[in-house]
N, C-alpha and C positions, 0 to 999 in steps of 0.2 A: 324163398319164403317158407318158414316153418309152419307146419300145421299143428294144431292143438286147440285147447280151450281158449276162447277169447279172454283177454284180460278185462276184468270188470273193475271199475274204480271211478273215482271222482277226479276230474281234471282240475288242476289249479295252476297257478302261475309257475310254481316250481316243478310241476310234473304231475303224474297220476298217482293218487293215493289209493292203495288197494282196499276193497271193502272189508276184507278180513282184519286189516289194521284198524279201520274205523270201528268195527264191531268190538274188537278187543279193547280199545280205548274206552268205548262206551260202557262195556261190561265192567271194567276196572273202576270207572267213575260211579257207576250204579252201585257197586259194592261198597264204596266209601260212603255214599249217601245212605244206603240201606243200613249200614252199621250204625251211623249216627241216629237215624230214625228209629232203629230197633232199641237203642239205648233209652231214648225218650219214652217209647211205648212200654218197655219193661218197667221203668220208673213209675209210669202212670198206672199200670196194672197192679204193681205192688202197693201203691198208694190207695187205690180203690179197694183192694183186698183187705188191707189193714183197717180201713174205716168201715167197711161193710161186713166183715166177718169177725175180726179179732176184738174190736172195741165192744160190740154188742155182747159177744160171748163173755168178755171180762166183766161187763156190768151185770149181766145176769148172774154170773158166778159170785160176784162180790155181794150182791144183795140177797140171794136165795140160798147159797150153800155155805156151810161152815166146816170145811174139811179138817181143820185143826181144833175144832170145838173150843174156840176162845171166847165165845159170847158168854154173857153173864148167865144165860139160862141153862147152859151146859153143866151137867153134874161132874164133879171130879171123879177120876177113875183110879183112885188110890186103892191098893189092895190092903185088906186088913190082915195083919200078921200078928202072931203071938210074940210076946217079948222073948228075947234071947238072953240067956244067962251071961254073966260076966266072966265066967271061968274060961281057961284055955281050951278045955274039952268041949265046952258049948260052942266056942268059936270054930273049932275044927269040924264039928258035926253039922254045921249049917249047909244047906243045899241051895 
C-alpha cells in the first residue's frame, strides 16, 4: 500500500471525480456566466451615463451657449478694409 495524500473527490457510479476537476469546471462555467453578466452591466452603465450626463449637458449647452454665434442677436465680425485698386501693382502689394 502506497503512502501519500488521500485522494479527495466525489464518488459516483463511474468512479471518483477529483475535487480539482470539479473546481476547474465550476470556474470555467463561472467565467462564461460572468462574461455574459458583465456585458449586460456594461450596457446598463453606458445607458445610465448617457441619459444622466450627456443629455443634460447637451440641453444646457443648446439653450445657454452659442459658440458659433449664429443667433440673431450676435453681431457680425466682418473686418472693415479699405478698397484695393484694380491695377496689377495694387494686387501684388496686398498683404
